[in-house]
C-alpha positions as CSV (number, residue, x, y, z in Angstrom):
1,G,18.5,-8.1,9.9
2,Y,17.0,-10.2,12.7
3,R,16.5,-8.2,14.8
4,D,13.9,-5.3,12.4
5,L,12.4,-8.9,10.8
6,A,11.5,-9.8,14.0
7,R,9.7,-6.4,14.6
8,L,7.6,-6.7,12.0
9,Q,6.0,-9.9,12.7
10,A,5.5,-8.9,16.5
11,A,3.4,-6.2,14.5
12,G,1.3,-8.2,12.5
13,E,0.7,-10.7,15.3
14,L,-0.5,-7.1,17.4
15,A,-2.8,-6.7,13.4
16,Q,-4.6,-9.4,15.3
17,R,-5.6,-8.2,18.9
18,D,-5.3,-4.4,18.3
19,P,-5.7,-3.0,14.8
20,K,-4.4,1.0,16.1
21,A,-1.3,-0.7,17.9
22,A,0.5,-2.3,15.4
23,T,-0.5,0.1,13.2
24,E,1.6,2.6,14.9
25,A,4.2,-0.5,15.1
26,Y,4.4,-0.2,11.7
27,D,4.6,3.7,11.6
28,V,7.0,3.6,13.9
29,L,9.4,1.0,12.2
30,A,8.6,2.4,9.1
31,A,10.7,5.6,10.2
32,D,13.6,3.8,11.6
33,T,16.2,4.7,9.4
34,R,18.4,2.7,11.3
35,M,16.5,0.1,9.1
36,S,16.8,-0.7,5.3
37,E,15.1,1.4,3.2
38,T,13.3,-2.2,1.4
39,M,12.3,-3.0,5.4
40,R,11.2,0.7,5.7
41,D,8.6,0.2,2.8
42,L,7.1,-3.1,4.0
43,A,6.4,-1.8,7.0
44,A,4.8,1.1,5.8
45,V,3.1,-0.9,3.5
46,R,1.8,-3.5,6.1
47,G,0.4,-0.5,8.1
48,G,-1.4,0.5,4.8
49,F,-3.8,-3.1,4.5
50,L,-4.4,-2.2,8.2
51,L,-5.8,1.6,7.2
52,V,-7.2,1.0,3.4
53,D,-10.4,0.8,4.2
54,T,-11.0,3.4,7.3
55,A,-8.1,6.1,6.2
56,P,-8.5,9.2,4.5
57,Y,-6.7,9.2,0.9
58,E,-4.1,11.4,1.9
59,D,-3.4,9.7,4.8
60,L,-2.2,6.7,2.8
61,R,-1.2,8.9,0.1
62,R,1.2,10.4,3.1
63,R,2.8,7.1,4.2
64,L,2.3,5.1,0.9
65,E,3.9,7.4,-1.2
66,P,7.6,7.1,-0.7
67,A,7.4,3.7,-1.7
68,T,5.6,3.7,-5.0
69,G,9.5,4.8,-6.7
70,L,10.5,2.8,-10.3
71,E,12.8,1.3,-8.1
72,R,11.0,-0.1,-5.0
73,P,10.2,-3.3,-4.1
74,F,6.8,-3.1,-2.6
75,R,5.6,0.0,-5.0
76,N,3.5,-1.6,-6.8
77,S,1.2,-2.9,-3.4
78,A,2.0,0.7,-2.4
79,R,0.1,1.4,-5.6
80,E,-2.9,-1.2,-5.3
81,L,-3.9,0.2,-1.7
82,L,-3.1,3.9,-2.3
83,A,-5.6,3.2,-6.0
84,L,-8.2,1.2,-3.5
85,S,-8.3,4.3,-0.8
86,A,-9.0,6.6,-4.0
87,L,-12.1,4.0,-5.7
88,R,-13.1,4.4,-1.8
89,A,-13.2,7.9,-1.7
90,N,-14.4,8.5,-4.6
91,D,-11.4,9.9,-6.5
92,T,-11.5,8.3,-9.6
93,A,-9.1,9.9,-12.0
94,T,-6.5,9.1,-9.0
95,A,-7.2,5.6,-8.8
96,R,-7.0,5.7,-12.2
97,K,-3.1,7.2,-12.4
98,W,-2.0,4.9,-9.5
99,F,-4.1,1.5,-11.9
100,Q,-1.6,2.7,-15.0
101,Q,1.2,3.3,-12.7
102,I,0.8,-0.9,-12.5
103,V,-0.2,-2.4,-15.8
104,T,2.1,-0.4,-17.5
105,D,4.7,-1.7,-14.6
106,L,7.3,-4.2,-16.7
107,G,8.0,-6.1,-13.3
108,A,4.0,-5.8,-11.5
109,P,3.2,-9.5,-11.8
110,A,0.9,-10.5,-14.2
111,G,-1.3,-11.9,-12.0
112,L,-1.6,-8.5,-10.1
113,R,-1.5,-6.9,-14.5
114,Q,-4.8,-8.5,-14.7
115,R,-6.6,-7.8,-11.2
116,I,-6.4,-3.7,-11.8
117,E,-7.5,-4.4,-15.3
118,M,-10.2,-6.5,-13.8
119,L,-10.4,-3.2,-10.7
120,M,-10.2,-1.0,-13.4
121,A,-12.8,-2.1,-15.7
122,L,-15.4,-2.7,-12.6
123,A,-15.4,0.8,-11.1
124,A,-16.1,2.5,-15.0
125,D,-19.2,-0.4,-14.8
126,N,-20.0,0.7,-12.0
127,G,-19.6,4.6,-13.4
128,N,-16.7,6.0,-11.3
129,S,-15.1,6.3,-14.1
């Protein structure tokens, strides 16, 4: 409930001062089985946003893959972060896999699907396909 929301907000505020400590705080929240699965997924995704430009793909995959399941509300945010991380690692096949899951997900917002289609085209134009 409210306690969980306050903990998420505190981690978000910490991210502005100390991203490493915020990532650790999000990890604690994502592992807290007293929180709902949705709140744990949100913590994992918010931590993923902090790490997408620096962490190895496998680290992000370990953190985010559980949140990518079909019935998970933050699945497409997690998929997008995984695709971007895979692109950063020059693993276009893996990026394409995550991009395709978003584009074919009827629950994905149209704006997100359009953004992903543009990212796929840019990756292809840059010789990453």
